[in-house]
N, C-alpha and C positions, 0 to 999 in steps of 0.2 A: 655474680658467679666468678670464681677465680679462674685463671687460665688453665685449660686442660693440657696436661703434659704427659706424653707417652713416649718412652724410649725403648727400642727393641734392638736386639742383636740377632739378625737373621742369618748370620754366617755360620758355616760348619766349622767348629773350632779344631777338630782333629778327626781323621778318617783314613783308613787304608782300603776303602771300598774299591777304588779304581784298580789297584794292584790285585786285590782278591777277585774282582770281576774278571780281569783279564786272564788270570790263572784258571778260573772255572771255565770260561769260554774256550780257552785253549784245550782243556781236557775234553770238553764236549765235542769240539771239532775233530779231535783225534780219536774219538770213540768210534768203533766199528758198529754200525747200526744194522748191518746185514749179517746175521748170525748163521753159521754153517757147521763149524766143527765144535767138538766138545770144549776145546780151548776157548773158542769164541764165546760159548755160553758161560764158561767159568769166569771169564773176564767181565762178561756182562753183569753177572751177579754182583761182583765187586763194584762195578760202575753204578749199579742201581743204588747200592747202599751209599755210595759217595754223593750221588745226585740228591738222594732223599735227605741226607744230612745238610747239603747245600740249600735245599728248599726251606728246611726248618730254620737254618741259620739266617737266611734272608728275611723270612717272616718275622723272626724275633727281632732282627735289626730294625725292620720297618716299624714294629710296634713300639720299640724303644724310642725311635725318632719321633713318632707321633706323641708318645707320652711326654717327651721333652718339650714338644710344641703345644702341649695342652693349655698352658697358661695363655699363650697367644690366641689360640682358638676361642678360649673362654672369654678373653677380652673382646674379640671381634663380635661374638654373640651378644655380649653385654652392650656393646656400642650399638648394634642393630636394634636391640630391644628399646634402649633409651631413645634412639632416633625416632622410632615409630611412635613412642609415647609423646615425644615433643611434637611430632607431625599431627597426631590426632588432637592434641590440645590446641595447636595453632589453627587447624581447620575449624574446630568448634568456636574459637574466638572470632575468626574471620567471618564465619557465617553470621554470627550475632552482630558484628560490626557492620557488615554489609546490609543486614536487615535494618539496623538502627539508622544508618546513613540514608537508606531509601525512605524510611519513615520521616526523618527530619526534612528531606527534600520535598516529600509530599506535603508536609505541613507548611513549609515555606511557600510552595507553589499555590496552595489554597489561600494563604494570606494575600498573595498577589491577586488571585481571582476575586476575593472579597473586596479588596481595595478598588478594583476596576468596576465591580458591581455597584458600589457606592457612587463612584464617579459617574457612571451611566445614568443612575436614577436621578442624579441632580440635573440632568439635561432636560430639554423641552419634551413635551408629549410627542411632537413630530419626530424628534431624534429617536425616541424609544419605539417608534413604529418601525424603524429600520432594523436591518440585521446587524447586530453588534456582537455576534458570537465569537468573532476573532479576538476581541478584547478580553474575553473570559475563558479562552481555551487553555485548560490546565497544561496540556502538552507543550504549549509555547513557553510557559514559565519553567517547566521541568527541563526543557531543552536549554534554556538560557542559563540555569544554575548548574547544569551538568558540567563537570570538569573544573569547577571552582574549588579553591582550597579552603576547607573548613567552613564553619558556620558563618563567620564574618564575611568570607568571600561570597557565599551564596546569598546572603542578605544584601550585600552591595550590588550584586548582579540584579537582584530583584528590584532594588530601588531604582537603578538606572532604566530597567525595562518599564517600570510603572511611569517614570517621568516621560519616556518616549511615547508610551501609549496615551497618556493624558494629553500630550501635545497633539497627537493624531486625532483624539476625540474633539479637542478644541477646534481644529481645522474643519473636521467633519460637521461640527455643530454650526459653524458659520455658513457652510455650504447648504446644509439642511434649512437653516433659517432663510437664506436668500431664495432657495427654491420654493419654500413654503409661501413666501410673499409673492413670487411670480405666479404660482398656481392660484393664489387667492385673488389675483387681479383679473383672472379669466372671467368673461361675461357670463351672466346667469344662463344665457341662451346655450352656451357650450359647456357649462359646468358638468353636465351629465356624462361628458366624454372623458372625464378625468376622475373616475371613482377609485382608481388604484393609487391612492396618495402615497402609500408606503414605498411603492416602487418608484414613483416619479420624483420624490424628494431625495432619493438616493443617487439620482443621475448627476453627471457633471452638468454644469450650466448650459453648455452648448448643446449637449444631448437633450436636455429638457426642452430648450427652445425649439429644437428641430422636431421633437415629438409633438409638442403643442401645435406647431404649424402644420405638420402632416395630418394630425387628427382633424383639425378644424377645416383644412382644405378638402380632405376626403369627405367630411360631413357636408360641406357646402356643395361639392360636386354631386353627391348622392341626392341631396335635396332638390337640385336642379333637375335631375333625371326624374324624380318622383313628381315634381310639379309639371314637367312636360307630359308625363303620362296622364295626369289628371286633366290637363288642358285638352289633350287629344280626345279623351273619353267624354269630356263635356261638349265637344263640338259634334259628336256623333248624334244625330237625331234619334229620339227614343221611338218615334213612330214614322213609318215610311208609307206614302201613298202608293198603291199598286200602279205599275206602268202599263200603258196600253199595249195591245198585241202588236200593232204595226211598229210602234217605237221599240219594243223588245226585239222583234225580228231584225230591225235595222241595226241595233247594237250587237246582236249575236253574229250577224253577217260580217260586221266590221271586225269583231274579235276573231272570226274564222280566218279572215284575210291576214291578220297580224300575228297569228299564233303558229309556232312551229312544233309544238308538243302534240304528239299523236293522241294521247289520252284526252287532252283538253279539246282538241278538234272533234273527237268522237262524242265527247260530252255535249259540246255546243250543237253539234248536228242533231243529237237526240232531243235537246231542248227545242231546236228549231222545228223538228218534226212534230213534237208534241203541240207546239203552238199552232202549226198548220192544221193538225187534226182537230184541235179545239175550235179553231176558226171555222173549219168545214162543218162541224156539228152545229155550231151556232147559226150557220146560214141555211141549214135544212129547214 
């Protein structure tokens, strides 16, 4: 488009308005507005005609000035119209460009997700047991390519991110492999304690070793408690021979002397009384 050139002369080239205005204002100020005499009213009629002519003259002068500025107003209106048309065309294009850029970024981000999915599938079964969602999170790829310049910039950012993530996957794969070997060396006796393999192989090495030690130590401690309970139960005789009356009274008497609990004392005294009654009946 050629350069737009507009030249205006907004100055008033000739006018006696100021002198004419001052003369009219002087006449208005000298006019008697409080009419009393016939002379006042006669003068007022002449002034009314004068002011009416002045009003008409001013209105015609204003219309003439507006008409002389018509071309300028028409130019301003045309400029506004063309400006709005250009604005609407720009907005339409910008919306489509924005949509297109968003679509392209989405496609590039999905390319990155697919690359990482392939990389993950190539890893071991143990590796694929773990949570690898961070490597395939589309939002991470979109964030990385946001702000890059053009398609080439976005693809370069994607390439660098994939290289970084592949390096992280390699390091994680080594850790998972090492942890898997550690878990597989656990004795069969304790293997049932480690059924959550996916969680365990994701731990750092020192965390895994601590978890293994804690679980085995807890298991051994619990087994000792269980074995002690079984041992005590085995020592309790299944059948007891009844105790003689005299021996029972002797034990109850000893318990009464050593007990401070009122309820226990009352219970023992009741047992002692029952034994004496039973003994009396047997002697009858």
